[in-house]
C-alpha positions as CSV (number, residue, x, y, z in Angstrom):
1,M,-39.9,-3.9,6.5
2,R,-42.0,-6.6,4.9
3,I,-44.5,-5.5,2.2
4,K,-48.0,-6.3,3.3
5,T,-51.6,-5.5,2.2
6,L,-54.9,-5.6,4.0
7,S,-57.1,-8.3,2.4
8,G,-60.9,-8.4,1.9
9,L,-60.9,-11.1,4.6
10,M,-59.6,-8.7,7.1
11,L,-62.3,-6.3,6.1
12,A,-65.0,-9.0,6.6
13,G,-63.7,-9.6,10.1
14,M,-63.9,-6.0,11.0
15,L,-67.6,-6.0,9.8
16,T,-68.4,-8.8,12.0
17,F,-67.2,-7.1,15.1
18,S,-68.6,-3.6,14.2
19,S,-72.2,-3.9,13.1
20,C,-72.6,-0.1,13.6
21,V,-70.2,0.7,10.8
22,N,-72.1,1.9,7.7
23,N,-71.1,1.6,4.0
24,G,-69.8,5.1,3.7
25,D,-67.3,4.3,6.7
26,I,-66.3,1.1,5.0
27,D,-65.7,2.8,1.6
28,E,-63.5,5.5,3.4
29,L,-61.5,2.9,5.3
30,Q,-61.0,0.9,2.1
31,D,-59.7,4.3,0.4
32,Q,-57.3,4.8,3.3
33,I,-56.0,1.2,3.0
34,D,-55.7,1.4,-0.8
35,N,-53.7,4.7,-0.3
36,L,-51.4,3.0,2.3
37,N,-50.9,0.1,0.0
38,S,-50.1,2.4,-2.9
39,T,-47.6,4.5,-0.7
40,V,-45.9,1.2,0.5
41,E,-45.6,-0.1,-3.1
42,A,-44.3,3.3,-4.3
43,L,-41.6,3.2,-1.5
44,K,-40.8,-0.3,-2.2
45,K,-40.3,0.7,-5.9
46,T,-38.2,3.7,-5.0
47,Q,-35.9,1.7,-2.8
48,Q,-35.6,-1.1,-5.2
49,E,-34.8,1.3,-8.0
50,A,-32.2,3.0,-5.8
51,L,-30.7,-0.4,-4.8
52,L,-30.5,-1.5,-8.5
53,A,-29.0,1.8,-9.4
54,A,-26.3,1.2,-6.7
55,I,-25.5,-2.1,-8.2
56,A,-25.5,-0.8,-11.7
57,N,-23.1,1.9,-10.7
58,L,-20.6,-0.7,-9.3
59,E,-21.1,-2.7,-12.4
60,A,-20.4,0.3,-14.6
61,D,-17.2,1.0,-12.7
62,L,-16.0,-2.5,-13.3
63,A,-17.0,-2.5,-16.9
64,G,-15.1,0.9,-17.5
65,L,-12.1,-0.8,-15.7
66,E,-12.3,-3.8,-17.9
67,A,-12.6,-1.7,-21.1
68,S,-9.6,0.4,-20.2
69,L,-7.5,-2.6,-19.4
70,G,-8.6,-5.2,-22.0
71,D,-8.6,-8.7,-20.8
72,L,-8.9,-8.7,-17.0
73,E,-7.1,-12.1,-16.7
74,T,-4.1,-10.9,-18.8
75,D,-3.7,-7.3,-17.4
76,L,-4.7,-7.9,-13.8
77,G,-2.9,-11.3,-13.3
78,G,-4.2,-12.8,-10.1
79,L,-6.9,-10.2,-9.7
80,G,-8.7,-11.1,-12.9
81,A,-10.4,-14.0,-11.2
82,D,-11.4,-11.8,-8.4
83,Y,-13.1,-9.3,-10.7
84,D,-14.9,-12.0,-12.5
85,A,-16.3,-13.2,-9.1
86,L,-17.3,-9.7,-8.2
87,F,-19.2,-9.3,-11.6
88,A,-20.9,-12.7,-10.8
89,D,-21.9,-11.7,-7.3
90,L,-23.3,-8.3,-8.4
91,G,-25.4,-10.0,-11.1
92,M,-26.8,-12.5,-8.5
93,L,-27.7,-9.7,-6.1
94,D,-29.3,-7.8,-8.9
95,Q,-31.5,-10.8,-9.8
96,E,-32.5,-11.2,-6.1
97,V,-33.7,-7.6,-5.9
98,K,-35.5,-7.7,-9.2
99,N,-37.4,-10.9,-8.1
100,N,-38.5,-9.2,-4.8
101,A,-37.5,-12.3,-2.9
102,N,-37.9,-12.5,0.8
103,T,-34.2,-12.0,0.9
104,V,-34.7,-8.2,0.5
105,Y,-35.4,-6.0,3.4
106,Y,-36.8,-2.7,2.3
107,G,-35.8,0.3,4.5
108,N,-33.0,1.6,6.9
109,V,-31.8,-0.5,9.8
110,I,-30.8,2.2,12.4
111,T,-32.9,2.0,15.6
112,E,-33.8,-0.9,17.8
113,A,-37.3,-1.1,16.3
114,D,-35.7,-1.4,12.9
115,Y,-33.4,-4.2,14.1
116,T,-36.6,-5.9,15.6
117,A,-38.4,-5.6,12.2
118,F,-35.3,-6.7,10.4
119,A,-35.0,-9.9,12.6
120,A,-38.7,-10.6,12.0
121,Q,-38.1,-11.1,8.3
122,E,-36.3,-14.4,8.3
123,G,-33.8,-15.0,5.5
124,A,-33.2,-11.4,4.7
125,T,-29.7,-10.9,3.2
126,I,-30.1,-7.5,1.4
127,I,-30.9,-4.3,3.0
128,T,-31.9,-1.6,0.6
129,G,-31.3,1.4,3.0
130,R,-28.9,2.8,5.5
131,V,-27.3,0.7,8.3
132,V,-26.0,1.9,11.6
133,V,-24.2,-0.5,14.0
134,S,-24.0,0.5,17.6
135,G,-22.9,-2.7,19.3
136,N,-22.2,-6.3,19.3
137,A,-25.9,-7.3,19.2
138,H,-26.1,-5.3,15.9
139,V,-23.2,-7.1,14.7
140,S,-24.6,-10.5,15.3
141,A,-27.9,-9.5,13.7
142,L,-26.2,-8.7,10.5
143,A,-24.1,-11.8,10.2
144,N,-25.8,-13.0,7.0
145,I,-26.1,-9.7,5.1
146,K,-24.6,-9.7,1.7
147,L,-25.5,-6.3,0.3
148,I,-26.2,-2.9,1.9
149,G,-27.8,-0.5,-0.6
150,K,-26.7,2.8,1.0
151,S,-24.2,3.5,3.7
152,L,-22.9,1.3,6.5
153,E,-21.9,3.3,9.7
154,I,-20.0,1.4,12.4
155,K,-20.1,3.1,15.7
156,G,-19.9,0.2,18.2
157,G,-18.8,-3.3,18.8
158,S,-15.7,-5.1,19.8
159,T,-14.9,-8.0,17.3
160,I,-16.8,-6.7,14.4
161,T,-17.2,-9.1,11.5
162,F,-19.7,-9.3,8.7
163,P,-18.6,-12.5,7.0
164,A,-21.2,-12.6,4.2
165,L,-21.0,-8.9,3.3
166,K,-19.9,-8.4,-0.3
167,S,-20.8,-4.9,-1.3
168,V,-21.8,-1.6,0.1
169,G,-23.6,0.7,-2.3
170,E,-22.5,4.1,-0.7
171,N,-20.1,4.9,2.2
172,L,-18.4,2.9,4.8
173,M,-17.8,4.9,7.9
174,V,-16.2,3.8,11.0
175,S,-16.1,6.3,14.0
176,D,-16.3,6.8,17.7
177,L,-15.1,3.3,18.6
178,S,-13.9,4.2,22.1
179,S,-13.4,0.6,23.5
180,T,-10.9,-1.9,22.2
181,A,-12.2,-3.2,18.8
182,T,-11.1,-4.9,15.6
183,L,-12.9,-4.7,12.2
184,N,-12.6,-7.6,9.7
185,L,-14.7,-7.6,6.5
186,A,-13.5,-10.9,5.1
187,S,-15.7,-11.0,2.0
188,L,-16.2,-7.3,1.1
189,A,-15.3,-6.7,-2.4
190,S,-16.7,-3.3,-3.5
191,I,-17.7,0.0,-1.8
192,G,-19.5,2.5,-4.1
193,G,-18.6,5.6,-2.0
194,D,-16.1,6.7,0.5
195,V,-14.2,4.7,3.2
196,K,-13.9,6.9,6.3
197,V,-12.1,5.8,9.5
198,M,-12.3,8.7,11.9
199,N,-11.9,9.4,15.7
200,N,-11.6,5.9,17.0
201,E,-9.7,5.6,20.3
202,G,-10.2,1.8,20.5
203,L,-9.9,0.5,17.0
204,T,-6.7,-1.5,16.6
205,E,-7.1,-3.0,13.2
206,F,-9.2,-2.8,10.0
207,I,-8.9,-5.6,7.6
208,A,-10.7,-6.0,4.3
209,N,-8.4,-8.2,2.2
210,E,-10.9,-9.1,-0.5
211,L,-11.7,-5.5,-1.2
212,L,-11.0,-4.6,-4.9
213,L,-12.8,-1.3,-5.6
214,I,-13.6,1.8,-3.5
215,G,-15.6,4.1,-5.7
216,G,-14.8,7.2,-3.6
217,G,-11.9,8.1,-1.4
218,L,-10.1,6.4,1.5
219,S,-9.4,8.6,4.4
220,T,-8.4,8.1,8.1
221,K,-7.9,10.6,11.0
222,E,-7.5,10.5,14.8
223,N,-7.3,6.8,15.3
224,S,-4.9,6.7,18.3
225,T,-4.5,2.9,18.5
226,L,-4.9,1.9,14.9
227,A,-1.9,-0.4,14.1
228,T,-3.1,-2.3,11.0
229,L,-4.9,-1.1,7.9
230,S,-4.9,-3.9,5.3
231,F,-6.6,-4.1,1.9
232,A,-4.5,-6.8,0.4
233,K,-6.3,-6.9,-3.1
234,L,-7.3,-3.2,-3.4
235,D,-7.0,-2.2,-7.1
236,Q,-8.8,1.2,-7.5
237,V,-9.6,4.1,-5.2
238,S,-10.5,7.6,-6.1
239,E,-8.1,9.3,-3.6
240,I,-6.2,8.5,-0.3
241,N,-5.8,10.8,2.7
242,I,-4.3,9.1,5.7
243,D,-3.6,11.4,8.6
244,E,-2.6,9.5,11.8
245,F,-1.4,12.5,13.9
246,L,-1.0,11.3,17.4
247,A,-2.0,14.0,20.0
248,N,-0.4,14.0,23.5
249,D,2.5,11.9,22.2
250,P,5.1,11.4,25.0
251,N,7.8,11.2,22.3
252,Y,6.8,14.5,20.9
253,T,6.9,13.2,17.3
254,N,3.1,12.9,17.0
255,I,3.7,9.8,14.8
256,G,0.7,7.5,15.0
257,K,0.6,3.8,15.9
258,L,0.0,2.6,12.3
259,T,2.7,0.1,11.3
260,T,0.9,-2.2,8.9
261,L,-0.4,-0.4,5.9
262,N,-1.2,-2.7,2.9
263,L,-2.7,-1.0,-0.1
264,S,-1.8,-3.7,-2.5
265,G,-0.3,-1.4,-5.2
266,A,-3.7,0.2,-5.8
267,N,-4.2,2.5,-8.6
268,V,-5.5,6.0,-7.4
269,N,-7.6,8.3,-9.5
270,G,-6.9,11.4,-7.6
271,D,-4.4,12.7,-4.9
272,V,-2.5,10.6,-2.3
273,F,-1.7,12.3,1.0
274,M,-0.1,10.6,4.0
275,T,1.2,12.0,7.2
276,R,2.3,10.8,10.8
277,V,2.2,7.2,9.7
278,G,4.3,4.8,11.9
279,D,6.9,2.3,11.1
280,V,5.4,0.8,8.0
281,D,7.9,-1.3,6.1
282,M,6.6,-0.7,2.5
283,L,4.1,1.5,1.0
284,S,3.1,0.3,-2.6
285,L,1.0,2.1,-5.1
286,G,0.2,1.9,-8.8
287,N,-0.7,4.7,-11.2
288,I,-1.6,8.0,-9.4
289,K,-3.6,10.5,-11.4
290,G,-3.2,13.3,-8.8
291,G,-0.4,14.4,-6.7
292,F,1.6,12.3,-4.2
293,T,2.5,13.7,-0.8
294,L,4.3,11.9,2.0
295,T,5.3,14.0,5.0
296,Y,6.3,13.4,8.6
297,T,6.2,9.7,8.6
298,Y,8.3,6.7,9.6
299,I,7.5,4.8,6.4
300,K,10.7,3.0,5.4
301,N,10.2,2.1,1.7
302,I,8.0,3.3,-1.1
303,S,7.3,1.5,-4.2
304,I,5.3,3.0,-7.0
305,N,4.8,0.7,-9.9
306,G,2.6,2.9,-12.2
307,E,3.8,4.8,-15.2
308,S,2.6,8.3,-14.3
309,I,1.8,10.7,-11.4
310,G,-0.6,13.4,-12.4
311,D,0.7,16.3,-10.2
312,D,3.5,17.1,-7.7
313,F,5.6,14.3,-6.1
314,T,6.5,15.5,-2.5
315,V,8.5,13.5,0.0
316,Q,9.4,15.5,3.1
317,Y,10.6,15.0,6.7
318,N,10.4,11.2,6.6
319,A,12.9,10.2,9.2
320,K,13.2,6.5,8.6
321,L,12.8,6.4,4.8
322,Q,15.3,4.2,3.0
323,T,14.2,3.7,-0.5
324,I,11.9,5.1,-3.2
325,E,11.5,2.6,-6.2
326,T,9.8,3.7,-9.4
327,P,10.8,1.3,-12.0
328,N,8.0,2.0,-14.5
329,L,7.5,5.8,-13.9
330,T,8.0,7.8,-17.0
331,R,6.1,11.0,-16.3
332,I,5.5,13.3,-13.3
333,E,3.1,16.1,-14.4
334,G,4.1,18.3,-11.5
335,G,7.3,19.1,-9.6
336,I,9.4,16.9,-7.5
337,D,10.3,17.9,-3.8
338,I,12.5,15.5,-1.8
339,S,13.5,17.4,1.3
340,G,14.3,17.2,5.0
341,N,14.4,13.5,5.1
342,V,17.0,13.2,7.9
343,G,17.5,10.5,10.6
344,D,17.9,10.8,14.3
345,S,21.3,10.0,15.6
346,F,19.9,9.9,19.2
347,A,17.7,7.1,18.3
348,G,20.2,5.4,16.0
349,F,18.4,5.5,12.6
350,T,19.1,7.2,9.3
351,S,16.9,8.3,6.4
352,L,17.8,8.2,2.8
353,T,21.4,7.5,2.0
354,V,21.0,6.9,-1.8
355,L,19.1,9.5,-3.9
356,P,16.4,7.5,-5.8
357,S,17.4,6.8,-9.4
358,F,14.0,7.4,-11.2
359,S,15.6,5.3,-13.9
360,A,12.6,5.4,-16.3
361,L,11.5,8.9,-15.8
362,K,11.6,11.0,-18.9
363,Y,9.4,14.1,-18.0
364,I,9.0,16.5,-15.0
365,G,6.3,19.1,-15.2
366,G,7.5,21.5,-12.4
367,D,10.5,22.4,-10.3
368,L,12.9,19.9,-9.1
369,T,14.1,20.3,-5.5
370,I,16.5,18.0,-3.6
371,Q,17.3,19.8,-0.3
372,S,18.4,19.1,3.2
373,N,18.7,15.4,3.1
374,S,21.8,15.2,5.1
375,D,22.2,11.4,5.2
376,L,22.7,11.1,1.5
377,T,26.0,9.7,0.3
378,S,25.5,8.9,-3.5
379,A,23.3,9.8,-6.4
380,D,23.0,8.4,-9.9
381,S,19.6,9.9,-10.5
382,F,17.2,11.3,-13.1
383,N,19.6,10.4,-15.9
384,A,16.8,9.5,-18.3
385,V,15.0,12.8,-17.9
386,T,14.9,14.8,-21.1
387,E,12.4,17.5,-20.2
388,I,11.7,19.8,-17.3
389,T,9.1,22.5,-17.5
390,G,9.6,24.1,-14.1
391,N,11.5,27.3,-13.3
392,M,14.1,25.9,-10.9
393,I,16.3,23.0,-10.4
394,N,17.6,23.2,-6.8
395,I,20.0,20.8,-5.2
396,T,21.4,22.1,-2.0
397,G,22.2,21.3,1.6
398,N,22.3,17.6,1.3
399,G,24.9,15.0,2.7
400,N,28.4,14.1,1.8
401,F,28.5,12.5,-1.7
402,E,31.4,10.3,-2.9
403,S,29.8,10.9,-6.4
404,M,26.7,12.7,-7.8
405,T,25.8,11.9,-11.5
406,I,22.6,13.7,-12.4
407,L,20.4,14.8,-15.3
408,N,22.8,13.8,-17.9
409,A,20.0,13.4,-20.6
410,L,18.2,16.7,-20.0
411,T,17.9,18.7,-23.2
412,N,14.5,20.8,-22.8
413,V,14.2,23.2,-20.0
414,Y,12.1,25.8,-21.8
415,H,8.7,26.9,-20.3
416,N,6.6,30.0,-20.4
417,Y,9.1,31.9,-22.5
418,N,12.0,31.2,-20.2
419,Y,14.6,28.8,-19.4
420,A,15.1,27.0,-16.0
421,S,17.6,28.1,-13.4
422,V,20.1,25.7,-11.7
423,N,21.2,26.2,-8.1
424,L,23.7,23.6,-6.9
425,S,25.5,23.5,-3.7
426,V,27.1,20.1,-3.3
427,K,29.6,18.5,-1.0
428,T,31.1,15.7,-3.2
429,N,34.3,14.0,-4.5
430,W,32.9,13.9,-8.0
431,F,30.1,15.8,-9.8
432,N,28.9,15.0,-13.3
433,G,25.7,16.4,-14.5
434,F,23.7,18.4,-17.0
435,G,25.8,16.9,-20.0
436,E,23.3,17.7,-22.7
437,V,21.5,20.9,-21.8
438,T,22.5,23.9,-24.1
439,Q,20.7,26.9,-22.5
440,L,19.8,27.8,-19.0
441,N,18.7,31.0,-17.1
442,N,20.7,31.6,-13.9
443,V,23.4,29.0,-13.2
444,N,24.9,28.9,-9.6
445,V,27.3,26.0,-8.9
446,E,29.2,25.5,-5.7
447,I,31.1,22.3,-5.4
448,N,32.9,21.7,-2.0
449,T,34.9,19.2,-0.2
450,L,33.3,16.6,2.1
451,S,32.7,18.0,5.6
452,T,33.1,16.5,9.0
453,D,30.4,18.6,10.4
454,D,27.1,18.9,8.6
455,G,25.9,21.8,10.7
456,G,23.0,20.0,12.3
457,F,22.1,20.1,15.9
458,G,21.9,17.1,18.3
459,G,19.8,14.1,17.1
460,W,19.1,15.9,13.9
461,S,22.8,16.2,13.0
462,S,23.5,13.7,10.1
463,T,25.4,10.5,10.8
464,N,27.0,11.0,7.4
465,S,30.1,12.9,8.3
466,A,32.9,10.6,7.9
467,A,35.9,11.3,5.5
468,S,35.5,9.9,2.1
469,T,37.7,7.0,0.8
470,L,38.6,9.4,-2.1
471,G,40.2,11.9,0.3
472,D,40.0,15.5,-0.6
473,V,39.4,15.1,-4.3
474,V,36.8,17.4,-5.5
475,K,36.2,16.8,-9.3
476,L,33.8,18.9,-11.3
477,E,32.5,17.6,-14.7
478,G,29.4,18.3,-16.7
479,F,27.4,21.2,-18.5
480,G,29.6,20.1,-21.5
481,K,27.0,21.4,-24.2
482,L,25.9,24.5,-22.3
483,T,26.5,27.5,-24.5
484,Q,24.6,30.3,-22.9
485,S,22.9,31.4,-19.7
486,Y,21.6,34.5,-18.2
487,T,24.1,34.4,-15.3
488,L,27.0,32.2,-14.4
489,Q,28.2,31.9,-10.9
490,L,30.9,29.4,-10.1
491,R,32.2,28.8,-6.5
492,L,35.2,26.6,-6.9
493,E,37.3,27.2,-3.8
494,D,37.7,23.4,-3.0
495,V,37.8,22.1,-6.6
496,T,40.9,20.0,-7.4
497,D,39.9,18.9,-10.9
498,F,37.9,20.9,-13.4
499,S,36.6,19.8,-16.8
500,A,33.2,21.4,-17.2
501,F,31.5,24.1,-19.3
502,A,33.6,23.2,-22.3
503,S,31.1,24.8,-24.9
504,Y,30.2,27.8,-22.9
505,T,30.3,31.1,-24.8
506,N,28.1,33.8,-23.4
507,F,26.0,35.2,-20.5
508,T,23.3,37.7,-21.3
509,D,22.6,39.6,-17.9
510,W,23.9,43.1,-17.6
511,Q,23.5,43.2,-13.8
512,E,25.3,40.2,-12.3
513,G,26.7,38.4,-15.3
514,L,29.8,36.2,-14.6
515,Y,31.2,35.5,-11.0
516,I,34.0,33.0,-10.5
517,Q,35.4,32.2,-7.0
518,M,38.8,30.7,-8.0
519,P,40.2,27.4,-6.8
520,V,42.9,27.8,-4.0
521,N,45.2,25.1,-5.2
522,G,46.2,26.7,-8.6
523,V,43.7,24.4,-10.5
524,G,43.1,25.5,-14.1
525,L,39.8,26.0,-15.8
526,C,41.2,24.5,-19.0
527,S,37.9,23.3,-20.4
528,M,36.8,27.0,-20.4
529,A,39.8,28.4,-22.0
530,A,38.1,29.7,-25.1
531,F,35.5,31.5,-23.2
532,L,37.8,32.9,-20.5
533,T,40.3,34.3,-23.3
534,K,37.4,36.2,-24.9
535,V,36.6,37.5,-21.4
536,K,40.2,38.8,-21.1
537,T,40.6,40.2,-24.5
538,G,37.3,42.2,-24.4
539,G,35.1,41.9,-27.4
540,N,31.4,42.1,-26.3
541,F,32.5,41.4,-22.7
542,D,34.1,44.7,-22.0
543,N,31.0,46.4,-20.6
544,K,29.4,43.2,-19.0
545,P,29.7,42.6,-15.3
546,V,32.5,40.2,-14.6
547,K,34.0,39.5,-11.2
548,F,36.7,37.1,-10.0
549,E,37.5,36.5,-6.3
550,E,39.9,34.3,-4.4
551,M,39.7,33.1,-1.0
552,V,42.6,34.5,1.3
553,P,43.3,33.5,4.9
554,N,43.2,36.4,7.3
555,E,45.3,36.9,10.5
556,W,42.9,34.6,12.5
557,G,43.1,31.8,10.0
558,F,39.7,32.3,8.4
559,S,39.2,32.8,4.7
560,S,37.5,35.7,3.2
561,P,37.0,36.6,-0.5
562,V,39.3,39.3,-2.2
563,E,38.5,40.4,-5.6
564,V,41.2,39.9,-8.3
565,D,41.8,41.9,-11.5
566,R,40.1,40.4,-14.6
567,D,43.3,39.8,-16.7
568,T,45.2,38.6,-13.6
569,A,42.5,36.2,-12.8
570,V,42.2,34.8,-16.3
571,D,45.9,34.4,-16.6
572,Q,46.0,32.6,-13.3
573,L,43.2,30.2,-14.2
574,L,44.7,29.4,-17.6
575,A,48.3,29.0,-16.5
576,P,48.1,25.2,-15.9
577,C,46.6,24.9,-19.4
578,A,49.6,26.1,-21.4
579,V,47.4,28.4,-23.2
């Protein structure tokens, strides 16, 4: 929309052709024209102010980022120059708008009439309002646009490119592309609001590899052919929600087609949620101020290079997941749940075989759950963690481990006037963990020999069922400084070597107390000799619940528990120790 006024010359022409018009009519007409010009000028001013405000918001976001990081060149490496260029571009656009150059088109570009008016303003590269793209003709008409003040909505087109577009003041929305289409925004560097990619049956790729900043969130849903989503320089986004659920999937996995997902190690100021993503080789992110959830995907590798995650870390049911790398991660403010990541032997692939180390992690702000990952074979994990403020540490139902070394720096497990409980059920040749913790709530430990049958069904049965190179050795170490717990339950039927709980002195529960399922091979619990001797001789244990059982084969060859007298059991457990 060009800003025009009706001049006195036009009025003179009107008088020449209308001699019957009196002075009162002329005055009234002049008033109407003045009012119209005033209204147009006011509209222009409002739209100009809105556009300048959008630019200012983007500049403020960048300035805040610069203040938080210090020197852009130093802290952002190769991205520093890109941020400098974005600052310069926004400054240039700001000046164009302020100077009211012919490059600024005031208004929306939505209807065909709008596009006609826009085309009539030659040289326009800035649109103050909202833009809706409905087909290839609209794409061509916008080829030289640098800045859109409000939202850009893409609803049509096939090869969709806006090669000059650098900034969108509000939202970028891509929806309802039913025919085959690609979207490449080669110069786009900043978006003030959200990016939403929704309900596109025909969109196969969306590339914006110069995009640095998304002021709002990034979300995708119901894009049945989307294979590529690439933002190779993305540095900041408020939140990420990618749901590529594929309806009517002939394979019944409902995993989408997305196989290239490049988020450039972006920092996320809120939550990250991803589900039904396809065979992506690497998902890379930076700091995450909210939670991280990855569920039901075929993503193979995860790299989180930031130092913190602001809420829960959840990784569940990712059948092709191979690695989780967190080299700089020191704090997770919520809990950790790594569960159900199992491969498919029918299809010939496995999931996690090595439990992630989390080598720099010091703090976990909730429960820790490692459960039903039946392809796991080794764990040397969480050994820098010193504090967990959740109620439960649960490690159960996983694969066959040759060794598990875990949580050996943990000292603080006290939260909300209670200590954390530990529930371990592990098949391993060698367990060593919890070496520094002194008090716990309920402690339930079951260590078993490796199994040749994981109990799974069909393709969801683990491929990790071969016998260990260490044979039938089952060694239990750890809990060396634990002095007290509410309850202590030890299921040691398969244990062949025991050197754990050396400092244990007391349990405080009067209902369940102490339970020990005794080793079947005459293995002594020598490291617990001082405690077991007190249990036998009485003292303050006379009236506390204590139960010993041993597994005895029945006539059909199956073992069942049989209770053993307290004194007899203690004598048997300490006999190999020469106590």
